[in-house]
DRENROPA-211122 format. One record per residue (C-alpha): residue number from 1; residue in three letters; x, y, z. Coordinates in Angstrom, 2 decimals. Layout:
REM DRENROPA-211122
NODE  NUM  ALA  X  Y  Z
...
This chain:
REM DRENROPA-211122
NODE  1  MET  -1.78  -3.42  0.74
NODE  2  LEU  -0.72  -2.01  4.08
NODE  3  ASN  -0.35  -5.49  5.52
NODE  4  PHE  1.54  -6.64  2.41
NODE  5  TYR  4.12  -3.86  2.81
NODE  6  GLY  3.87  -3.75  6.60
NODE  7  LYS  7.53  -4.63  7.05
NODE  8  LEU  8.38  -1.29  5.45
NODE  9  VAL  6.13  0.71  7.78
NODE  10  ALA  7.56  1.39  11.23
NODE  11  ASN  5.35  0.50  14.22
NODE  12  LEU  2.53  -0.68  11.99
NODE  13  SER  0.75  -2.88  14.54
NODE  14  SER  0.69  -0.19  17.22
NODE  15  THR  -0.39  2.44  14.71
NODE  16  LEU  -3.33  0.29  13.57
NODE  17  GLU  -4.40  -0.78  17.07
NODE  18  GLN  -7.67  1.21  17.01
NODE  19  VAL  -8.67  -0.39  13.72
NODE  20  HIS  -7.63  -3.89  14.79
NODE  21  LYS  -9.89  -3.59  17.86
NODE  22  LEU  -12.86  -3.59  15.47
NODE  23  LEU  -11.85  -7.06  14.25
NODE  24  MET  -11.90  -8.67  17.69
NODE  25  LYS  -14.54  -11.27  18.46
NODE  26  ASP  -17.69  -9.72  19.94
NODE  27  ALA  -16.46  -6.19  19.24
NODE  28  SER  -19.15  -3.77  18.17
NODE  29  TRP  -18.40  -2.10  14.86
NODE  30  GLU  -18.15  1.66  15.25
NODE  31  TRP  -16.00  3.62  12.81
NODE  32  SER  -15.32  6.77  14.78
NODE  33  THR  -13.13  9.81  14.30
NODE  34  GLU  -10.32  7.88  15.99
NODE  35  GLN  -10.39  5.06  13.40
NODE  36  GLN  -10.69  7.57  10.56
NODE  37  GLN  -7.60  9.41  11.82
NODE  38  VAL  -5.67  6.11  11.98
NODE  39  PHE  -6.78  5.30  8.44
NODE  40  GLU  -5.79  8.74  7.09
NODE  41  LYS  -2.42  8.67  8.87
NODE  42  ASN  -1.51  5.30  7.40
NODE  43  LYS  -2.82  6.19  3.94
NODE  44  ASN  -0.54  9.24  4.02
NODE  45  ARG  2.37  7.06  5.15
NODE  46  LEU  1.86  4.82  2.11
NODE  47  GLN  1.92  7.85  -0.17
NODE  48  SER  4.98  9.47  1.38
NODE  49  SER  8.42  9.79  -0.16
NODE  50  ASN  9.74  7.67  2.73
NODE  51  PHE  7.76  4.75  1.35
NODE  52  LEU  7.57  5.31  -2.41
NODE  53  VAL  10.35  5.54  -4.98
NODE  54  HIS  10.50  7.06  -8.44
NODE  55  TYR  10.34  4.76  -11.44
NODE  56  ASP  13.79  3.82  -12.73
NODE  57  PRO  13.83  1.86  -16.02
NODE  58  LYS  17.23  0.43  -15.08
NODE  59  LYS  15.94  -1.34  -11.96
NODE  60  GLU  14.14  -4.69  -11.73
NODE  61  LEU  10.35  -4.48  -11.40
NODE  62  VAL  7.84  -6.62  -9.55
NODE  63  VAL  4.06  -6.44  -9.96
NODE  64  SER  1.91  -7.58  -7.04
NODE  65  CYS  -1.86  -7.63  -7.33
NODE  66  ASP  -4.96  -8.78  -5.49
NODE  67  ALA  -8.28  -10.05  -6.77
NODE  68  PRO  -11.82  -8.77  -6.10
NODE  69  PRO  -13.62  -7.44  -4.16
NODE  70  MET  -10.80  -4.84  -3.93
NODE  71  VAL  -8.68  -4.84  -7.06
NODE  72  TRP  -5.26  -3.31  -6.57
NODE  73  ALA  -1.83  -3.68  -8.05
NODE  74  VAL  1.55  -2.45  -6.93
NODE  75  LEU  4.52  -1.82  -9.15
NODE  76  ALA  7.71  -2.06  -7.11
NODE  77  HIS  11.43  -1.88  -7.65
NODE  78  VAL  13.66  -4.55  -6.19
NODE  79  VAL  16.18  -2.72  -4.01
NODE  80  LYS  18.95  -3.69  -1.60
NODE  81  HIS  18.94  -7.25  -0.28
NODE  82  GLY  16.00  -8.21  -2.50
NODE  83  SER  13.41  -6.09  -0.70
NODE  84  GLU  10.80  -4.12  -2.61
NODE  85  LYS  9.87  -0.44  -2.66
NODE  86  PRO  6.60  0.59  -4.35
NODE  87  VAL  6.87  2.94  -7.31
NODE  88  ALA  4.82  6.13  -7.15
NODE  89  LEU  2.14  6.25  -9.84
NODE  90  PRO  0.02  9.32  -10.70
NODE  91  HIS  -2.89  9.91  -8.30
NODE  92  GLU  -5.18  11.40  -10.94
NODE  93  HIS  -6.01  7.83  -11.99
NODE  94  SER  -8.28  5.35  -10.22
NODE  95  PRO  -6.72  2.37  -8.38
NODE  96  GLN  -7.79  0.13  -11.26
NODE  97  GLN  -6.14  2.42  -13.83
NODE  98  ARG  -2.93  2.56  -11.76
NODE  99  GLY  -2.99  -1.25  -11.55
NODE  100  THR  -3.32  -1.47  -15.32
NODE  101  MET  -0.47  1.01  -15.74
NODE  102  ALA  1.71  -1.05  -13.42
NODE  103  ILE  1.12  -4.19  -15.46
NODE  104  TRP  1.65  -2.33  -18.76
NODE  105  ILE  4.98  -0.89  -17.56
NODE  106  LYS  6.10  -4.34  -16.42
NODE  107  MET  5.25  -5.90  -19.81
NODE  108  HIS  7.01  -3.21  -21.88
């Protein structure tokens, strides 16, 4: 999801550098405190008010989803110049439940 909405996240590639190093050919896989901090920082960025918008029934909606092994769905509003901003959904639900809610909202 971060890569999908990467254009909305400032300095994404430099922020994820420590994680991307793990994907290089012949790199040994070691998830350290440094990678965990990068992960947490970017997870928080995706959940911030700078990134998310409140649901507005008057605005156009788009549902984007991905298939297994990681099932996720994003409900987004179409904003200025046709770009998308994800809609904040309640965190007390699992990712699968939020995905189902996104699709239900879009259909109704």
